[in-house]
N, C-alpha and C positions, 0 to 999 in steps of 0.2 A: 343152525344148531345153537342151543342155549348156552351162553357162557355162565360164569359163576357170579353170584350176587349175594347181597344181604338185605333182608326184608323184615317188616314188622306187620302183624296182622291184628287189628282191633276187632275181636269178635267175642261174643259172650260165652260164658261157660255152658249155658243152656243150649246155645246153638251148636257148640262143639260136640256136646253129648249126643245131639240129634244127628250130627253129620258123620261121626266117626267113633268107632269103638276105641277103648284104651283109656288111660288116665286123663283126668281133666287138666286143662291148661289154664293159665291166668286169663282174666277177661281181656287184658290188653296184650295178648300173645305177640311175641316178637320172633322174627325168623331171619336167619342169615344164610347166604350161600357163599362158600369160599372153596374153589376147586384147585387152587394152586398148591404146589408142594410147600412144606414147612408152614402150615397154618398157624396164625397167631392165637394159640389156644386161650391164653389169659384174656385177651380182648374179646374173643368170640363168646366167652362165658357170659357176656352181657345179654345174649339172646337166648330165648327159650328153646328154639330149635335151630340147629346149624346143619345145613346141607353141605357135605364134603365129598370129594372124590374118594372112593374106597382105597385107591392107590396111595393116598396121603399117609397111610400107615397109622392112623389114630385108632385107638380101641374104644368103641362106643360104650362098653361096659365100664371101663376105667374113667371115661370122661363123664358119664352120667352121674349127676350129683343131686337130682331132685329139682334143680333150677334150670339146667341147660342140658340138651340132649342132641346127639348127632343123628342126622338122617343121611342116607346114602344116595348119591346121584346115580341114575341109571338111564342110559339112552335106549329107548324102546324101539325106535324106528330106524336108527342108523348105527353103523359100526365104524368107528374111526380107524385110521391106519395104525394108531398107537394102542388100540385096545389089546389087552393081554390075551383075549380069547379069539383074536382074529384068525389064527390057524385052524380053529374049529368051525369056522364059518363055512357052510355048505353052499355050493354053487346054486342050488335050486332056491335058496333063500333070497338071493340077490336079485332085485328088480330094477336097479338103477344106481346112480351115483350123485353125490353132491360135491361138485368141484370146489365150492367155496370153503368147505371143511375137509376136503380130501377124504370123504367117507363113502361107505356103501349103504345104499338104502335097502332095507329088508322087507320081505313080504309078511305083513302083519296077519294075513289070513292063513298063513301056512301053519297047520297044527304042530309040526315038528319044531318050528321056530318058537312057538308058544311054550312047548315043553322045555326046550333048551333055555329060554329066557328065565323061566321059573325055577327049573331044576339046577341049572349051572350058574345063574347069576344071582337070583334072589335068595335061593336056599342057603348058599354059603355065607351070604351077608347076614341072613337071619341067625345062622349058627354063631357068627362073630358077635352078635349082640344088637345088631341094628333092628329097630322096630318101626322105622319110618323110611319112606323112599320118595325121592323126587323123580318123576317120570318125564323124560325129555323126548323131543323129536316125534311127537305123536302124529303130526300131520305131514311128515316128510314124504309119505307115499304120493302126495299130490304133485311132487316134482318128477315122479317116475311113471305114473299110470294115467290113462285117460279118465275123464270125469265119469264115464259110465261105470268105471270100476270102483269108484269111491264107496258105494254102499258095501261092497264086499270087504274092503279094507276097514271100514268103520265097524263092521260086524266082528272082524278079527280083533280089532283094538278092544272092543267091549268084552270079547271072550277072554283076552289076556288079563284084563283088569279084574273081571269077575272071578276068574279062576285063582288069581293071586289072592284076592280077598277071601275066597272060599278056603284056600289052603292056609292062609294066615289071617284069621278074622281080626286080630288086633293090629294088623299093619295099618299105618296111617299114610295116606297118599296125598302128595301135592302134584298137580299137573301143570305142564307148560302148554298153554293153549288147550287144544282138544275141544274147541267150541262145537264141533259137529256132533259130539256124543255126550257132552256134559249133562244135558237134561235127562239122559238115560242112566246116569250114575248117582242118583240121589241117595244119600246116606253112605256113600263109599269114598267120598273125596273130602279132604280137609280144606283145600284152597286151590285157586287157579292163578297162575302167573302169566304175564304177557310182556313182550319186550318192545322197546322203541315207540313209546307214545309221543314224546316230543323230540327226543334226540336218539340217534342210532349210530351204528358204525358199519361201514362197508368198504372193503378194499377197492371194489369196483367204482365206488363213488368218491374215492380219495381220502377215506378215513372217517373221522367223526362228522356227522352232518345233521341237519335239521329235517324232521319228518315233514313230508308234504301234507298240507292241511286236509286234503281229501282222504289220504291214507289214515290220518289221525282220526277223522270222523268215523271211518269204517270201523277202526279198532275200538273207538269209544262206544260205538253201538254194541259190539260184541261183549265188551266188558260190563256194560250196564245190564245186558241180558243175564250174564253170570251172576251179577250182584242181585238181580231180581229173584234168582233161584235161592238166595240166602247164603251164598258162598262169599267168603272174603276174596278180594281181588288185589293182586300185586302188580304194579307197573314198574318195570325196570328200564331205566334210560342210561345212556352212555355219554361220558365226558372224559377228557384226559385227566390223569391223576393230579395235575397241577391246578385244575380248575375247581378248587375246593369251595370257594364262595359261590360260584355259579351252581355247583352241585347242591348246595344248601338251598338256594333260591328255587331251583327246579324241583327239589323234593317238596318244598312248601306248596308249589304250584300243583303238583300231583295230589298232595294231601287235600287241597281245597276241593278237588273233584270227588272226594270220598274214597279214593283208592289208597293203597299202601305203597309208599314210594321206596325205591332204591335206585340210587344214582352212583355209578362207579365206572371204572375203566372198561375197555372193550372186552377184556378177558375175565372180568370179575375176579381178578387176582389181588384185589386190594380191599381194605375196609372203606367202603363208601359212605354215603349219607342217606339215611332213611328216616323212619319215625324215631329211631334211636340213632344218636351219633356218639360213637365211642370217643372219649377224649384221651388220646394216648398218654401213657405215663412212663414210657421208656425213652431214654436218651441213649443213642449209640455213641459210645466213647471210643475214639480211635487213638492208639498209642503206638510207639515204635518198640517192638518186641526185642530189638537188639540192645535195649537198655536193661534187660534182666527181668526179674520177677515183676509182672504187672501190678502186683499188690504194693510194690515199692515205688511205682511211678507217681509223678505229680498228678496225673489224671485221677487216680484213685485216692491218693493220700489227701489231696486238697480239693479236687473238683467234685467228688461224690457227696461230701457232707452238705454243702449248701443245696445241691440238687435234691438230696434226700429230704431236707427240711421243706423245700418247695413242693414235695410230693412225688418226686420222680426217681426211678431206678436207673442206674448207670450200667449199661451192658458193655463190657469191654471187648474190643476187637483189635487184633494186631494188624497194623498197616502192612506188615511184611507177609501176612497171610492173604489168600484170595479174598477179595472184598465181597460182601454179601450182595447177591443179585436178587433183588425183590423190589416190589413197589413199596417204598417206605412211607409215602404220604398216607396219613390216616393211621398208620401203625406205630410210628415213632414221633415223639413230640419235637425231635430235632437231633442234631449231632453236636458233639463236643470233640474237637480235635486238639490234642496237646502233644505235638511231636517233639522229638529230641533236637532235630536240626531241620534246615531247609531241604534236605535230601531225604527225609523220612518217608515221604509219600511214594516215591518211585514213579515209574512211567505209567502204570495202570491207574494211579490215583486221580490224575487230572480229568480224564474222560468220565470216570466213575463219579467224581464230584459234580461235574457239569450235569450229568443225568439226574442226580439228586436235586440240584438247584432247579432244574426244569420241572421237576415234580412239585416244587414249592416247599421242599424240606429245608428248614432253616438250620444254619450251622454257625457255631461260635468257635473261633480259633484263639488259642492262648500260646504265647511265646513266639510262635511262627506259624506259617501256613503249611508247613511240610513240603513246600515247593519253593524254589528260588523266586524272589519277587518278580523277576523279568519273565517267569514262566506262568504267572498267575492267569487263570482263564478270564476272558473278557467279561464273562457274566458277573464277576465280582465288582466290576466298574471301579477298579483301583489303578492309579497311575504312579509309576515309579519314575521320579525325576532323576536325570543324570546328575551325578555329583563329581566334582573335580578332585576333591581330597577330603579326608576326615579333618574337620575344622572344629576344634574345641575353643572355648567352653560351650557346652550346651545349656540351654535354659528353657524353662516352661513358660510358654507365652499364652496358653489357653488351657483351662481345666474345668471339667464338669464336676458337679458335687459328688458323684460316685467315685471319684479318684481321691486317694488319700484315706482309704477306709481304715487301715491300721498303721500304715507307714506312708510317709510322703513319697511322691514320685521322684526318683533320683536318676536322671538320664546318665547313660554311659556312652562315651564316644564310640567304642568299638561295636556297639549294638545299634547305632543310629542308622535308620533306613528312611530315605526321603520319599515317603509314601503319602499319597493324597487320595482321599475318598471322593469320588465324583458324584455320588448319589447317597450320601449318608450324613450322620450327625457326628462330628468329631467330639470325642470325650477328652482327649489330651493332645495338645499341640506342642511339639518340641522344635526349637530352632537352634541351628548351629551358628558359628561366628560369621559365616557368609550370608546369613539370613534365610537359608533354606529351611522350610518348615515341614515337619512330618506330622501327619495324623497318626500318632502312635497307638491310639485306641479309638474305636468308633462303633456306633450302632448304624447298621445299614439295612436296606430293604430285604436283603437275603439273610441277615443275622448280625454278626459283629465280630470284633477282634480286639485283643489287647496284646501288643508285641512285648517281647522281653526288654527290660525287666519290670514291666508295668502290670503284670498279673500277680505273681507271687515273688517277693524279694527274699532270697535265701541269705541268711547271715552266717556267721561263723558256726561251725558245728552243724547240727541238724535242725536248727531253729529257723523259722521263716515267718513271714507276715504278708497278708494280702494288701496290695496297693490299690486295686480296684475292688469295689463292693461286689462280691460275687453274687449276692442275692439279687441286687438290682440289675447287674450286668446280665446274668443268665435269664432273668425274667424278661428283660427288654430285648436282648439279642435273639432269643429263641421264641419271643412273643408268647410266653407261657400264660395261659388264662388263669384267672382265679377260680379254682375248683375246690371241692371238699377234699382236703388232704388227708389220706390215711395216716394216723399218728400212732407210733409205737411207744411213746413216752408216757402215755396217760391212759387211764380207763375210768369211765364214770366221773370225769372231772378231777381226779386225783392222780398225782405223779406216781408211777410205778416204783416199787422197791424190789430189787433182786439180790439174793445172797448166793454166791457160788464159792465153794471151798474146793481147791485143787488138792490132789493127793500128795504133793511133794512134802516130804518130811513126816509122813503119817506116823511112823514108829520111831522117830528120832526122840531122844531123851530131852526132857526139860533141863535148862541150864541153871538149876538151883537145887540145893540139898533136898532130897526126898521127893523130887519131882518125878512124875510119871512120864509116859510117852506123850507125844504131841496130841495123839488122838484122844487119850484120856483127859488131858488137861483142857483141851478145847471143848470137849463135851461137857465137862463139869463146870467150867468157868464161863463159857460163852453160849453154847448151843442149848443147854438146859435153862439158862437164865433168860435167853431172848427167844421166845417161841415165834420166830419169823419163818416164812416159807424159805427153805434152804436146800440147794442142790449140792450134793457132796460126791466128789470123785475119790475113790480109794485106789491105791496102787495095785497093779496085777502082777508086777515083777517079783522075782524071788526076794526073800527077806534080806535085809542088809546084815552087816556083821553083827555078831551077838552083842557086842558092846553097845551098838546103836539100836538093838532090837530085842529087848529082854523078853524071853518066853517064846520067841520064834513065831512061826506061822500061826499056831493056834491062838496065841495072844492077839495077834493082828486081827484074826477073824472074830474073836470075842469082842474086841473093841469096836470093830465095824458093825457087828450086830447090835450092840448097845446104841450106837449112833442112829442106825436105820430104824430102830424101834421107836424113836421119837416121831410122833405123828406129823410134825411139820418139816420132816426131812425126806427128800427124794434122792434116789440113787441116780448118778449121772456119770456116764463113761467119759473118759478124758477127751475124746473127740466124738463121742457117740450122741445118742438122743439126749437132749437136755443139757449138753455141754456146749459152752461157747468158746470159740477161738479167742486168742489174746487180742484185746482191743488196742487201739492206738490213741485213745483219748487220754491226754496227759496235761490238759490245760490247768494252770494254777496261777496264782497272783504274780508269780515271778515269770510266767510264760503265758500271758493272757491273750493268746491269739487263736482265731478260728482254725488256723492250720494245725493246732494241737488237739483238734477234735476229730476223731476218726469217723469213718462212715459206718453204716449199719452192717456192711459186709461186702463181699465181692461176688459178682455174678459174671461168669465167663463160660463159654462153650456149653451152655445148658446146665451148669452146675452152680450151686450157691454155697457160700461159706459165711456163717453168721458170726459177727464179732461181738465180744463182750462190750458193754457200754463204756467201760474205762479200763485203764491198766490195773494190774494186780497190785497188791499192797507193797510188793518189793520195789516198785517204781518210786515209792514215796519214802522208803526207809532211809534213816540217817544212822550210819554205823555208830556214831558217838553216843547215841541214846539207846543202846542195847536193842537195836531193831525198831526203835520207835520212829515216829514221824508220819505214821499213817493218818494221823489227824488231818494232814494237809489235803486228804481226799475231800474234806468238807469244802475246800476252796473249789475243787472240781465240780462238786454238786451245785454250788452256788453259781459258778460261771457257765454251767450248762443249763441253767434255768432262767437266766437273765443276761442280756435283753431278749433272748429267745430260748424257749425250752427245747433243747437239742437232744437231751438224753434222759433216760430214767435214772434213778439213784441205784447204784450197783456196788455192793460190797463184795469184792473179789480178792481172795487171799488164799495162801497155802496153809496146810496144817502146820508147817514150820513156824508160823506166826505165834503158835502157842508154846514155843520152846524158850522164849526170852521174855523177861518181865516187861521190858519197854514196849515190845510189840503187843503183848497181851493188854497192857494198859491202854495203848492206842486203840486197839480193837474195841475194848469196853467203852471208850468214849464215843467212838463212831456209832456203835450199836445203840448206845443210849440216845444219841441224837436222832437216829433213824426211827427208833421206836416211838419217840415223842413227836415226830413230824407229821403224823397222820397220813402216812404214805400207804399206797395200795400194795400190800405184800403179795407177790406171786412167784411161782417157781421159775427158774431159768428156762426150763423146757417150755413153759407157756410163752415166755418172751421170744424164744427161738421161733415158735409157731407164728407169733405176731409179725416178726420180721419177714418170715417166708410169705405170710399173707400180704404184707406190704408190697412185696414183689409182684404178686398175682392179682391184687385187687383191681377191679375194673370199674371205672367211673364213666357213665354215659349220660349225655344230655337227653332228657326225656321231657318234652314239652317245655314248661317253664321251670323245671326242676332237674334233679339228677337221680339216676338209678345207680346204686352202689352194690356190687356183689363181690364176695370172696368166700373163703372156707369157714368163716365164722370165728376165727381166733382173734383177729383185729377188730375192735369194736369202738374205736374212737376216731372221729373226723375233726378237722380243724379248718376254719375259714377266717379271713380277716373280719374283725368285728364290724367294719364298715359295710359289709355286704348285707347285713340284716340279721334277723332271728329265724330259727326254724319255726315254720308254721305247724304246730303240733296237731292241728285238726286235719290238715291235708297231707302231712308227711306220714311215713309208715315206718314202724319199728324204731321209733326215736323215743328214748326215755326222758331226755331233757338236755340241758346245756348249761354251761357257765363260761366265764371269761378269765383270761390270764394274759396280761401284757399285750392288749390289743388284739388278741386272738380269741375267737369263740370256739370252745370245745363242745362237740356234739356227741352225746352218748347213745350208742346203738344197743338194741337188744340182741339176743342170740339168734342164730339162724343163717347168718351170712348174707343177708339182703336187706336193703333199706331204700326208701325213697325220701329225698330231701327237697322241700320247697321252702322258700324264704319269704318273710314278710318284714314290713318296716317296724313293727312293734313286737314285743315279746309274747303277746297274747295272754289269755286268762286261764289257760288250761294248767292244772297242777303238773309239776314236772320234778324230776330228779335233778337237783342242782349239783350235788356231788356226794360220793360215798366211796370209802376205801374198801370196796368189795366188788364181787363179780355178779352180774345179772345172770340168772339161770332161766328166767322166763319173763315175758313182757306182753301185756295186753291192755290196750287203751279202749275204753268205752265211754263216749261222751266226755264228761269232766272227770270220770273215774279212771283209775290206773291200777292194774294188778301186776305184781312183779315178784319173781323169786330172787333171793339174794343169798350169796355165800361169801363169808369172809374168813381168811386165814388168820386174822388178828381181830381184836375188838374193833368195832366199826363206829364211825360217826356219820350219820345220814342227814343230809340237808335237803329239804324240799322247798320249792319256790311256788308262788301263786297258790298257796295252800290254805289261805284264810277260808273259813267256813268248811274246812275239810278235816277228816280224822284219818289217822293211820291205824290200821287194824291188822292183827296177826291172829287168824282164826276168829274166835269170839271176843278176843281181848283187844281193847283200845289202848294204844301206846301213848305215853305222856311225853311231850317234848321237854327238852331241858332249856329251851329258849329259842332265840332266832329273831332276826329283824322283822319289820312289819311285812305281813303277807307271806312270811316264811316260817319254817319250823325246823329245829335241829333235834335229832334223836341219838342216843347212845345205845348201841347194841353189842352184846357179847359175841365173840367169834362163833361161827356156826352157820347153819342154813335156816332160811326163813321163807315163808310164803306170806307176802304182804299185799295189802290193797289200800288205795286211797279212796275214800268215799266222801263226796262233797254234797252239801245242801244246795 
């Protein structure tokens, strides 16, 4: 019986149209099989077609997005003991059994089985929204009947498939084998798969094994016959989850034969390696839930931000809850464990950890291992030396360059653990008075660790600082590759600007003679003066006392209507669509630590909460200046742009800010800076969508480049400049690129899909260098480029490699205001444009 797998099928659109009815697929169609429960939906979106078990509970209609579609797995020739329809199985349908899969073999020639299969299995799935099916166990009858009965079974198989296609002409079918009938199914089949060309799995043979050369030659002959019929061929081989590199090599070997490879575990319950290889972007973060709210843990407060910058989402999981049982290899980029104590892991943690290590999943530990040092699994290859007594003073005797990132390593005698790595690179060596040396931090073949207090050092109050460089440590410990990083701080090369006004103090009176309500003063003095995309929350509770709320509810509604009539204002519920939860970014010149930069949000138990990019204005207020001091947010903007761009610019404040002259003055200064900084003004709701897209964006290795897919809200990628330049001739849906502090920012068009290929030189194709607006369309033709552009504010558009080119809007040729050699800069009023670059 066929387990579950992931596949890719390079066939032409013309051939697909000839083979099967239904919508056309891309020329390099990709296909995935995943039958286990809890499918990794985000990662599977990399594939055009995904075959799943209908029992997995996914909705094909909700999943379908025009780029990826679900197909349903159906066993045609066998019924397993776990099949939900087993009680309906009639005795006269059963002709034998398959002990290897504990299943019943059915009579394909029995008309009542054919009716049952189509009416009771196919029809409900069609009603659920499935439009494609993978048909398995087509030749199982050969295990149950004599050879002279084969023609009868083949006739029954043909009858089932033909009736299925007659009933559902748009159904698309992929077969597992079926070599005996495939030549009689021309025009009715999309592709054919077969298992175990080089590597297989059999319990009878002791597990994973190499295929006998004679069996391989027989299968090769059959697959070549299928290919000669014009059908794509998929070869599925099996290797243990931990054999990732071997899987890559085997996939290349299969590809060289002209077949579509998929190499995965025996149950095909993991993301394996094929023509596409998903590069996982999720890190499983393990914490001790006995410490309270996970949002307040070191794991999220400190660990998530550098991982977000590197391009990864941190999924929180409580060590006190049942640990996730799944094949993590290929699905998670690694694990980050940040326990409270050496007892945080508990008894189940050790065997679970060993299983993950055997899969090849890398793990980084901070502060401790969650297990007592003497109980560490042997797979970590760490030795705990016996110590006679705590002997101070401690001193640093060896230190890597990544130690001392923000504060020096300060050993503490009560935290000294005489630990040695037997197979790793020590980052920090601490010795006590007796000469015992501890590798307090190290990079190892399985990951790495930094023991307390050498990860984050907590000072008085709630201030902290990184001892170890988290960017380098996570990259090396988890062996994170350089990939195109989805970036939510920037779009089209310019830093985003968000404005969010909270409803607090909406109808409070201004604190000067003749002043109106906060809503009125803010509208007149700020919102009308600065036409920036602004998300506004208004209170929904009952009015405050009359002294604080002149005019009552009617006045409140009148002021709210005036605000929402401004075309650059959107309504945002306090915690609803478009609203952002309070952020934890409070970095300033007096607290210039990465630990003061909050993450994008929190993801736990399938739910997400998006954080505002920085704290509200009240975090900066100085009482002695009548609520002033918000100008200090400019320090936050600068420190989150250099040496790394970690956040967009975010003006986040309450209506109450318009009740005091000092806070109004501060607001005016911050707005004035923002308006003059050439930022890309967008609504908070758009940013929220970008952060949610960050979580679900899938990046897959495709040949010598990358395929990137998401929902289309996030349109900026970032790579280290040393990796090269996007090749605009072979890349797809790329408008251009620019550079900021050693990072190359790549601008994508709309649609939620792009292909990126790099070259050593920037190329000669005209490109969008930067613009503080949003692309609404993109089409590249030779050296020409057409694009739609929308700006919430006046825009400055910079083009590169645009010599001998003209920028046109309709029949009008636009005039540049200047620009360096080979480039041109244009000023455009806010609004929408249809533009094209025409080159001689």
